[in-house]
C-alpha positions in Angstrom: -30.8 21.2 -19.2 -26.7 22.4 -19.1 -25.0 19.9 -18.1 -23.3 21.7 -15.4 -25.2 25.1 -14.9 -29.0 24.6 -14.4 -29.2 20.6 -14.7 -31.8 18.5 -12.9 -31.4 14.9 -12.9 -34.3 12.8 -14.1 -34.3 9.1 -13.6 -37.0 8.5 -16.2 -37.6 10.6 -19.3 -41.1 11.8 -21.0 -42.8 11.6 -17.3 -43.9 15.4 -18.1 -45.6 15.9 -21.4 -43.5 15.4 -24.4 -42.8 13.5 -28.1 -41.6 9.6 -27.6 -38.0 9.4 -28.9 -39.5 5.8 -30.8 -42.7 4.4 -32.1 -41.9 1.0 -31.9 -41.3 -1.1 -28.7 -37.9 -1.6 -28.2 -36.1 -5.3 -28.3 -33.2 -4.8 -26.1 -30.6 -6.9 -28.6 -28.6 -3.3 -29.5 -29.1 -2.0 -26.5 -26.0 -1.3 -24.6 -23.7 1.2 -22.9 -20.7 3.1 -23.1 -18.9 6.2 -22.2 -20.0 9.5 -23.6 -17.8 12.3 -25.2 -18.1 15.9 -26.2 -18.9 14.3 -29.4 -22.0 13.2 -28.6 -23.4 16.5 -27.4 -26.1 16.7 -30.2 -27.2 13.1 -29.4 -28.1 14.3 -25.9 -29.3 17.7 -27.3 -31.8 15.9 -29.3 -33.1 13.6 -25.8 -33.3 16.7 -23.9 -35.6 18.5 -26.7 -38.2 15.0 -25.9 -37.6 15.9 -22.3 -37.4 19.1 -21.2 -39.1 22.3 -21.5 -37.0 25.0 -23.8 -36.5 27.0 -21.0 -34.5 23.5 -19.3 -32.7 22.7 -22.1 -28.7 23.5 -22.4 -28.1 23.1 -26.1 -25.6 21.3 -28.1 -23.0 24.2 -27.8 -23.4 24.5 -24.0 -23.2 20.4 -23.9 -19.9 20.2 -25.9 -18.5 22.8 -24.0 -19.3 21.2 -20.5 -18.5 17.6 -21.6 -15.0 19.1 -23.5 -14.0 21.1 -20.2 -14.5 18.1 -18.2 -12.4 15.7 -20.5 -9.6 19.0 -20.3 -9.6 18.6 -16.7 -9.7 14.4 -17.0 -13.1 14.8 -14.6 -16.0 13.3 -17.5 -17.6 9.8 -16.0 -20.7 10.2 -18.1 -21.9 7.1 -19.6 -24.5 6.7 -22.4 -27.5 4.2 -23.4 -27.7 3.3 -26.7 -30.0 1.2 -29.2 -27.5 0.4 -32.1 -26.2 3.5 -32.9 -29.1 5.7 -31.2 -28.8 7.5 -27.7 -31.6 6.6 -25.4 -30.5 7.4 -22.3 -27.1 9.2 -20.8 -26.0 10.1 -17.6 -23.8 13.1 -17.0 -20.8 12.7 -14.4 -18.2 14.9 -13.5 -15.7 14.2 -10.7 -15.8 17.2 -7.9 -12.9 18.2 -5.7 -14.9 19.3 -3.1 -18.8 19.1 -3.1 -19.8 22.6 -2.0 -18.9 23.5 -5.6 -21.9 21.9 -6.9 -24.2 24.5 -5.1 -22.5 27.3 -7.3 -24.0 26.1 -10.6 -27.8 26.7 -9.4 -26.7 30.1 -7.6 -27.0 28.7 -4.1 -25.5 29.8 -1.1 -23.3 26.6 0.4 -25.3 25.4 3.8 -23.1 26.0 6.5 -23.1 22.7 7.7 -21.9 21.3 4.6 -18.0 20.3 4.9 -15.8 19.6 2.1 -15.6 16.5 0.6 -14.7 14.8 -2.9 -17.8 14.0 -5.0 -19.5 12.5 -8.5 -21.8 15.3 -9.2 -24.8 14.0 -11.6 -25.4 16.7 -13.6 -28.3 15.1 -15.4 -29.6 11.7 -15.9 -32.4 11.3 -18.9 -33.5 7.8 -20.4 -36.4 7.4 -23.1 -39.6 6.2 -21.8 -39.3 3.3 -23.8 -36.1 1.9 -22.3 -37.2 2.9 -18.6 -37.3 -1.1 -17.5 -33.5 -0.4 -18.8 -32.5 2.9 -16.4 -31.7 0.6 -13.3 -29.4 -1.6 -15.1 -28.0 1.6 -17.3 -27.2 3.0 -13.6 -25.7 -0.1 -12.8 -22.9 -0.4 -15.4 -22.2 3.1 -15.2 -21.0 2.7 -12.0 -19.5 -0.9 -12.2 -17.5 1.2 -14.8 -15.8 3.7 -12.5 -12.9 2.5 -10.4 -12.6 1.0 -7.1 -11.5 4.9 -5.7 -14.5 6.8 -7.3 -17.4 4.1 -6.7 -16.7 5.0 -3.0 -17.1 8.7 -3.3 -20.4 9.9 -2.4 -22.9 10.8 -5.2 -24.8 14.2 -5.8 -27.3 15.6 -7.8 -29.8 18.2 -7.9 -33.6 16.9 -8.8 -37.5 18.0 -8.8 -39.6 17.3 -6.4 -41.2 14.2 -8.0 -37.9 12.6 -9.1 -36.6 13.0 -5.5 -39.7 10.9 -4.2 -38.4 8.5 -7.2 -35.6 7.7 -5.9 -36.5 7.6 -2.1 -39.2 4.7 -3.0 -36.2 3.1 -5.4 -33.7 3.0 -2.5 -33.8 -1.0 -2.2 -33.6 -1.5 -6.0 -30.2 1.1 -6.3 -28.7 -0.4 -3.0 -28.3 -3.3 -5.2 -26.3 -1.8 -7.0 -23.5 -0.8 -4.5 -25.0 2.4 -3.4 -27.4 4.0 -0.5 -29.5 6.4 -0.9 -29.2 8.9 2.1 -31.7 11.8 2.1 -32.8 14.8 0.2 -32.8 18.8 0.8 -35.0 21.3 -0.5 -33.9 24.5 -2.1 -35.9 27.6 -3.7 -34.9 29.4 -6.7 -35.7 32.8 -7.9 -36.4 31.3 -11.7 -37.5 28.0 -12.9 -37.8 25.1 -11.8 -38.7 27.5 -8.6 -37.1 24.7 -5.9 -34.6 21.6 -6.5 -33.9 19.4 -4.0 -30.1 18.2 -3.3 -30.2 13.8 -3.4 -27.3 12.2 -2.5 -26.0 8.8 -2.1 -23.3 6.7 -0.6 -21.5 3.6 -1.5 -22.5 0.7 0.8 -21.3 -3.1 0.6 -17.7 -4.3 -0.5 -16.8 -0.6 -1.5 -17.0 0.6 2.0 -13.7 -0.6 2.6 -10.2 0.5 2.1 -8.6 -0.3 -1.4 -5.5 -3.0 -1.3 -2.9 -4.0 -3.5 -1.0 -7.1 -2.1 2.6 -7.5 -3.5 5.2 -10.3 -2.3 2.5 -11.9 0.5 2.0 -7.9 2.1 -0.9 -6.4 2.3 -1.1 -2.1 1.7 -4.2 -0.2 2.8 -4.8 4.0 2.3 -5.4 5.3 5.7 -7.7 8.6 5.2 -9.1 9.6 8.6 -7.7 11.0 11.5 -8.3 7.9 13.8 -7.0 5.6 11.3 -3.6 7.4 11.9 -4.1 7.7 15.7 -4.0 3.9 15.5 -0.4 3.9 14.0 0.9 5.6 17.1 2.9 2.6 18.5 4.1 1.8 15.3 5.3 5.2 13.8 8.5 6.1 15.7 9.4 2.5 16.2 9.6 2.2 12.6 11.0 6.1 12.3 14.1 5.3 14.0 14.8 2.5 12.2 14.6 4.7 8.9 17.7 5.1 7.1 18.5 9.6 7.0 15.5 9.9 9.4 14.6 13.4 11.2 12.8 13.9 14.0 10.2 16.3 11.8 8.4 13.1 11.0 7.9 11.8 14.4 4.2 10.9 15.4 3.5 14.4 17.7 5.4 16.9 15.3 3.6 15.3 12.5 0.1 15.4 14.2 1.1 19.0 15.6 1.8 20.0 11.8 -1.4 18.5 10.8 -3.8 20.8 13.3 -2.1 24.1 12.5 -0.9 24.0 8.6 -3.5 20.6 7.1 -6.0 23.5 5.3 -7.6 22.0 1.7 -6.2 18.2 2.3 -6.8 15.2 3.9 -4.3 12.3 5.1 -3.6 9.4 2.7 -1.2 7.7 4.4 0.0 4.6 2.8 0.6 1.4 5.2 2.3 -1.8 4.1 1.5 -4.8 6.3 2.6 -8.5 7.0 0.9 -10.2 8.6 -0.6 -8.1 11.7 2.8 -6.3 11.5 3.4 -2.9 10.0 6.2 -3.2 7.7 6.2 0.6 6.5 4.3 3.9 6.5 4.5 6.4 3.9 3.1 9.6 5.3 1.5 11.3 2.2 -1.6 13.8 2.5 -3.5 14.6 -0.7 -4.1 18.9 -1.4 -6.5 20.6 -3.3 -4.1 22.4 -5.9 -4.4 24.8 -8.8 -2.6 23.5 -11.7 -3.8 26.3 -15.0 -6.9 27.3 -12.7 -8.2 24.0 -12.2 -8.4 22.3 -8.8 -6.3 18.9 -9.1 -5.4 15.9 -5.8 -1.6 16.3 -5.2 0.0 13.9 -3.1 3.1 14.8 -1.1 4.5 14.0 2.4 2.9 15.4 5.4 4.5 18.7 6.4 6.7 19.8 3.1 7.8 22.0 2.4 7.1 24.5 5.0 8.4 22.8 8.1 9.3 19.2 7.2 13.0 18.7 5.5 13.7 15.6 3.7 10.7 13.3 4.1 10.7 9.7 3.8 8.5 6.6 4.2 9.2 4.9 7.1 10.4 1.8 7.3 13.1 -1.4 8.3 16.1 -0.5 7.2 16.5 -0.1 3.3 13.4 -2.3 2.9 12.9 -1.9 -0.9 10.3 -4.4 -1.2 7.9 -2.1 1.4 8.8 0.7 -0.7 7.8 -0.9 -3.7 4.7 -2.0 -2.3 3.9 1.5 -1.5 4.3 2.6 -5.2 2.6 -0.2 -6.6 -0.1 0.6 -4.8 -0.2 4.8 -5.8 0.0 3.5 -9.4 -2.8 1.1 -8.9 -5.0 3.7 -7.2 -5.5 5.6 -10.4 -8.1 7.4 -9.1 -7.0 8.6 -5.8 -4.2 11.4 -6.8 -3.8 13.6 -10.1 -0.1 14.7 -9.6 2.5 13.5 -7.2 5.8 15.6 -5.9 8.1 13.4 -3.4 9.9 16.7 -2.1 13.8 16.8 -0.9 14.6 13.0 -1.6 18.8 11.9 -1.1 19.8 12.0 -5.1 19.9 8.0 -5.4 18.3 7.3 -2.3 16.1 3.8 -2.4 12.5 6.2 -2.4 13.4 8.5 -5.3 14.7 5.4 -7.0 12.3 3.2 -6.8 9.1 6.4 -7.3 11.0 6.6 -10.7 11.2 3.5 -11.7 7.5 2.6 -11.2 6.4 5.9 -12.4 8.0 5.4 -15.8 6.4 2.0 -16.0 3.0 3.7 -15.6 2.7 5.9 -18.7 2.8 9.3 -16.5 4.7 12.5 -16.9 7.8 12.8 -14.7 10.3 14.9 -14.5 12.9 15.3 -11.3 14.9 18.7 -10.8 17.7 19.4 -8.3 16.7 20.2 -4.9 18.3 22.3 -2.1 21.4 21.1 -0.3 21.7 20.1 3.4 24.8 21.0 5.1 25.7 19.6 8.3 28.9 18.6 10.4 29.7 16.1 13.0 30.3 17.4 16.1 31.7 14.5 18.3 35.1 15.6 17.6 36.7 18.6 20.2 35.9 22.1 19.3 39.6 22.7 18.7 40.3 20.2 16.9 37.4 21.3 14.2 38.2 25.2 14.5 42.0 24.0 14.1 40.7 22.6 10.5 39.9 26.2 9.0 41.4 28.1 7.3 43.4 30.9 9.6 42.1 34.1 7.8 38.2 32.1 8.4 40.0 32.1 12.7 41.1 35.6 12.3 38.0 37.2 10.8 35.9 35.6 13.4 38.0 36.5 16.3 38.0 40.5 14.7 34.1 39.5 14.5 34.1 39.2 18.2 36.5 42.2 19.1 34.5 44.4 17.6 31.4 43.2 19.0 32.8 43.2 22.6 33.4 47.0 22.1 29.6 47.6 23.2 29.5 45.8 26.1 29.3 42.5 27.7 28.9 39.5 25.1 26.9 36.7 26.6 26.1 33.4 24.8 23.0 31.7 26.8 21.2 28.4 26.1 17.8 27.9 27.4 17.2 24.0 27.2 15.6 23.2 30.4 11.5 23.4 31.0 10.4 26.0 31.9 13.7 28.0 31.2 12.4 27.4 27.2 9.8 29.8 27.6 11.6 32.5 28.1 14.2 31.2 25.5 11.4 31.6 22.9 10.1 35.0 24.0 13.4 36.7 23.3 13.7 34.8 20.0 10.5 36.9 19.1 12.0 40.0 20.3 14.6 39.7 18.6 12.8 38.4 15.3 10.4 41.2 15.6 13.4 43.4 15.8 14.8 41.6 12.2 14.0 42.4 8.7 11.6 39.1 8.7 8.4 40.7 9.7 8.5 43.1 6.8 8.7 40.2 4.5 6.3 38.2 6.1 8.7 35.5 7.4 9.5 34.2 10.8 8.0 32.0 13.8 5.0 34.8 13.9 4.7 35.5 10.3 0.8 34.3 10.8 -1.2 33.7 13.8 -1.3 30.2 12.4 2.8 30.1 12.9 2.6 31.3 15.7 0.4 28.9 17.3 2.2 25.5 15.5 5.8 27.2 16.9 3.9 27.4 20.3 3.0 24.3 20.0 6.1 22.6 19.4 7.6 24.7 22.7 5.0 23.1 24.7 5.1 19.7 23.4 9.2 18.9 23.0 10.1 21.9 26.1 9.5 20.1 28.3 11.4 16.7 26.9 14.2 18.9 26.5 14.5 18.8 22.6 13.9 22.3 21.8 16.9 24.0 22.5 17.4 27.9 22.3 20.2 30.4 22.5 20.3 34.1 22.8 23.5 36.5 21.9 23.1 39.6 24.1 25.6 42.7 23.9 25.0 44.7 27.6 21.3 43.0 28.8 19.9 43.5 25.2 19.7 40.1 23.0 20.7 40.7 19.4 20.2 37.6 17.6 18.4 34.2 19.0 18.5 30.9 17.3 16.5 27.4 18.1 16.2 23.9 16.5 15.5 20.6 17.5 17.1 18.0 19.0 16.6 13.4 19.0 19.0 11.4 19.4 21.8 13.5 19.1 20.9 14.8 15.9 20.3 18.6 16.2 18.3 20.4 13.4 18.5 23.9 13.3 15.2 25.6 12.8 15.4 29.2 12.9 18.0 32.4 13.2 17.1 36.0 13.1 19.4 39.4 14.3 18.5 42.4 15.4 18.7 44.8 11.8 20.1 47.4 13.9 23.8 45.4 14.6 23.9 44.0 11.3 27.2 45.3 10.7 28.5 43.2 12.9 27.6 39.9 12.2 25.6 38.9 15.6 24.1 35.7 13.7 27.6 34.8 12.3 29.0 34.8 15.7 26.0 33.7 17.3 26.0 30.8 14.7 30.3 30.5 15.6 28.9 29.9 20.0 26.6 27.3 18.9 28.6 24.9 16.9 31.7 25.5 19.6 29.0 24.5 22.6 27.9 21.9 20.3 31.2 20.2 19.9 31.7 20.3 23.4 28.2 18.3 24.5 27.9 14.6 25.1 24.6 14.6 23.8 24.9 16.2 20.2 26.3 14.1 17.5 25.5 16.1 14.1 24.5 19.8 13.7 22.2 20.0 10.4 21.9 23.5 8.8 19.2 21.7 6.9 18.3 23.0 3.4 19.0 26.6 2.1 21.5 28.7 -0.2 23.2 30.7 3.7 27.0 30.8 2.7 27.6 31.0 6.4 25.8 27.6 6.3 28.3 26.0 4.0 31.4 28.0 5.9 30.7 25.9 8.8 29.7 22.7 7.2 31.9 20.0 6.1 29.5 17.9 4.7 26.5 17.7 2.8 23.4 16.0 1.6 22.4 16.5 -2.2 18.4 16.1 -3.1 16.0 16.2 -6.0 12.3 16.7 -6.2 10.2 14.1 -8.4 7.3 15.0 -10.0 4.5 13.0 -11.3 1.6 14.0 -13.1 -1.3 12.0 -15.0 -1.0 12.3 -18.5 -4.1 14.0 -20.2 -4.5 17.6 -21.9 -4.3 19.5 -18.3 -1.5 18.3 -17.3 0.6 17.9 -20.5 0.3 21.6 -20.9 1.1 22.0 -17.2 4.2 19.8 -18.0 5.0 21.3 -21.2 5.4 24.5 -19.7 7.2 23.7 -16.5 9.8 20.9 -17.6 10.5 21.4 -21.9 9.6 24.9 -22.6 11.0 27.1 -19.6 14.3 24.8 -19.6 14.9 25.3 -23.4 14.2 29.4 -22.4 17.2 29.1 -20.1 19.4 27.8 -22.2 18.6 30.4 -24.9 19.2 33.0 -22.3 22.3 31.3 -20.8 23.6 31.8 -24.5 22.3 35.1 -24.9 24.1 36.2 -21.1 21.0 37.1 -20.1 19.8 34.0 -17.5 22.0 35.5 -14.5 21.0 39.2 -14.6 17.3 38.2 -14.7 17.7 35.7 -12.0 19.2 38.7 -9.9 16.7 40.8 -10.2 13.8 37.6 -9.5 15.1 36.9 -6.4 15.5 40.5 -5.2 11.8 40.7 -6.2 10.9 37.7 -4.3 13.2 38.7 -1.2 11.2 42.2 -1.4 7.8 40.6 -1.4 8.9 37.9 1.7 9.1 34.8 -0.3 12.7 34.1 0.0 14.2 33.4 3.6 17.6 34.6 4.4 19.6 35.6 7.1 22.5 37.1 7.6 
């Protein structure tokens, strides 16, 4: 039987007619178990020959290929039972990021009521007849060899009708090993064996609890459910507003809105640090199924980044180094919960980045940091006249000339919508302008997909009534030609989107709109800082007086798959860039790439 393609779990081999593996009763003195590798493929094939009819055998080549693929993917959890050097039992088990994939091994359509979940897939379970009394002990030893995170996962396998009945009869003995039989389901097949039964087991007992790591008298838990997330509401924003360099992007309500609209192929992985009964820190992580070299792996990252959340961080009370260390110690002790990690837009030299890199370096993983975008910002607490007076005379003259040029077309008006329900009109006008901009044809903007439009509409109705979502529109005559909006929280304004009518591009409407917006921000008592957020637009740096430098941290488990991925992206590509620099070819190629990506709608820009 094939390890992955046509296998059927068999608790005890030899139940069908076939030769015995041994002529003498084993003493048990040399019986032991250990992990299985592709080097054991020939021994497994021999055990198959003693167990299955010819049409159900995988053979050495297929077994070696299947186990080899699993080793490459770091998903091989197989175990062997040995009497001395002779293999007398085997359990072929593979980690699956999505249980729905196992149906494809038999060509079965995934039932509509089956939802995605991580699982362990038992491709085969054989124990020679003379060793049948070791079967349950062997299964328990295999389970004990797993890390806590793997033991918490459900177990799937396909079985014959007779063997499915055996699993059901032995459920009490199985439960003593920490797993619970949770049922079977029949599927018809066109080819032998013509029917299979999906059997499923779940963790029982102590394995049901959360994973914990407890340094410095703290205790740490992983919250992986939406209900558990909701229970943190009372502490979430309290910690957020005591966190250095926090942004409104990570407030509880916005994070939940993002999750409802953008969390496909993922699940929460919130790390919560407790001191007694008090929540001391929350790391708002999630895990997303992500492809690496065609292999799906679990990528851990901050909720919301990088599509809608800039400069995410761990929620904590000030520079609480102990709590941040507890988060990463916990993460690096959960060796099978995640495969790769991306900490996006971390402040250069900041606490989260420094702690993560130090602990990662001590954990033997693959790791690299690369420069992130610069986030320009300006302090708007001083009078506008002082701010604009500090700009070069050429800058002020150019701005005045642009205003006069636009005014020649008709009356120029700048309108702010920041009250409810007037912000609805502001949103409608922004959408009208965006539809006449370059963004739709390149797949960008708040309405690039229905999902994005629903997300921004949800923001409107959540934060509009609180006077935290502000829209600005620039009109000529009665026609809106540029519009922008952003989010205000505790004096910090985050500029989210800007668009202009491309028919007016030669009048620089986006530049003029930004000028009016910055002027108004300086004259408002509720604004303290205007944050342009990350990006490359020159008009941002023209207005900003400060900038936050960021870095991205990439972390990977050390296995063949990620060593290949890491080697390509962080070794070969940098070397190639240096060679191209030396030849003078890099800048032309970069410009060509930017042009192509812009035409494909993968680079954001304005004015």
